[in-house]
C-alpha positions in Angstrom: 55.7 -50.4 -14.0 53.0 -47.7 -14.6 54.2 -44.3 -15.5 52.3 -41.3 -14.1 51.4 -38.6 -16.5 50.0 -35.3 -15.3 47.8 -33.5 -17.9 47.4 -29.7 -17.3 44.8 -28.2 -19.6 41.8 -25.9 -19.1 39.7 -27.8 -21.7 37.8 -30.6 -20.1 37.4 -32.4 -23.4 41.1 -32.4 -24.0 41.8 -33.7 -20.4 39.2 -36.4 -20.8 40.2 -37.5 -24.3 43.9 -37.7 -23.6 43.4 -39.4 -20.3 41.0 -42.0 -21.8 43.2 -42.4 -24.8 46.3 -43.1 -22.7 44.5 -45.4 -20.3 43.4 -47.6 -23.2 47.0 -48.9 -23.1 46.2 -50.8 -20.0 48.7 -50.8 -17.2 51.2 -48.5 -19.0 50.0 -45.2 -17.7 48.4 -43.7 -14.5 46.9 -40.4 -15.6 46.2 -37.4 -13.3 44.6 -34.2 -14.5 44.7 -30.5 -13.5 42.5 -27.8 -14.9 45.1 -25.0 -14.9 48.6 -24.1 -13.9 47.6 -22.9 -10.4 45.9 -26.3 -9.7 48.9 -28.1 -11.1 51.3 -26.3 -8.7 48.9 -27.0 -5.8 48.7 -30.7 -6.8 52.3 -31.4 -7.3 53.4 -31.4 -3.7 50.5 -33.7 -2.7 50.9 -36.5 -5.2 53.6 -39.0 -6.1 55.8 -37.1 -8.5 54.7 -37.6 -12.1 57.0 -39.1 -14.6 56.0 -36.6 -17.2 53.8 -33.5 -17.5 51.6 -32.6 -20.6 51.2 -28.8 -20.3 48.8 -26.6 -22.3 50.2 -23.1 -23.2 47.0 -21.0 -23.3 45.2 -21.2 -20.0 43.4 -18.7 -17.7 44.9 -17.5 -14.4 48.4 -18.8 -15.2 49.7 -19.6 -18.7 51.6 -22.7 -19.5 54.8 -20.6 -19.9 54.3 -19.3 -16.3 53.5 -22.7 -15.0 56.6 -24.2 -16.8 58.8 -21.5 -15.1 57.4 -22.2 -11.7 57.9 -26.0 -12.1 61.5 -25.5 -13.3 62.2 -23.1 -10.3 61.6 -26.0 -7.9 64.7 -28.3 -7.6 62.5 -31.4 -6.8 60.5 -30.9 -10.0 63.2 -29.6 -12.4 64.0 -33.0 -13.9 60.3 -33.9 -14.8 60.0 -34.0 -18.6 57.5 -31.5 -19.9 55.7 -31.6 -23.2 53.8 -28.6 -24.3 50.5 -29.9 -25.8 48.8 -26.8 -27.3 46.6 -25.3 -30.0 49.2 -22.6 -30.6 50.7 -23.1 -34.0 52.5 -19.9 -34.5 56.3 -20.0 -35.1 57.2 -18.0 -32.0 55.4 -20.4 -29.7 56.8 -23.5 -31.5 60.4 -22.2 -31.3 60.1 -21.2 -27.7 58.3 -24.4 -26.7 60.8 -26.6 -28.4 63.7 -24.7 -26.8 62.3 -24.7 -23.3 60.4 -28.0 -22.9 61.3 -31.5 -23.9 58.8 -31.5 -26.8 56.1 -29.4 -28.4 52.9 -31.1 -29.8 50.1 -29.3 -31.6 46.5 -30.1 -30.9 44.7 -32.0 -32.0 47.0 -35.0 -31.9 46.5 -38.6 -32.4 46.8 -40.7 -29.2 49.3 -43.3 -30.7 51.6 -40.5 -31.8 51.3 -38.8 -28.4 52.1 -42.1 -26.7 55.2 -42.6 -28.8 56.4 -39.1 -28.0 55.8 -39.6 -24.3 57.6 -42.9 -24.3 60.5 -41.3 -26.2 60.8 -38.7 -23.4 60.5 -41.2 -20.6 63.2 -43.4 -22.3 65.5 -40.4 -22.7 64.9 -39.5 -19.0 65.8 -43.0 -17.9 69.0 -43.0 -20.0 70.1 -39.7 -18.4 69.7 -41.1 -14.9 71.8 -44.3 -15.6 
C-alpha cells in the first residue's frame, strides 16, 4: 500500500527533487507538496492524512518550528511522524530538531538514504500502533 508523504519546503527545487526521487520507487510513495507552513496547515484538513511529513526549518511566513508546533497542537495530526529536512547545520538546530521531531536530516541528502529513514519512521509508527 502506498504511503503518503507530505513535503513542506519553500524551495521549489527541493520539493521537485525529493518528490521525483521518492516517486522513482514506483508504487511505494504518494508525494504531496506544500510551499510553506501556512499552506501545509491549510492543506492538512483537505487531504487524506499523510503517513509522514518532511518539514523544512527555514521558511518565510511560518518557520518549520512554528509549523511543527501547530501540527502537534492538533490531536488528529499529533501522531504523524515528522522529519525535519533542512539546510541548518548548527548544533542548536540539530539538537532541538532531534529532540522534537522523529528525525533530523541535513540537506542536501541522497534519496536512497532519505527513503531508508522514511521507511524506518513508518515502520516504527506501525509497531507503536500494534
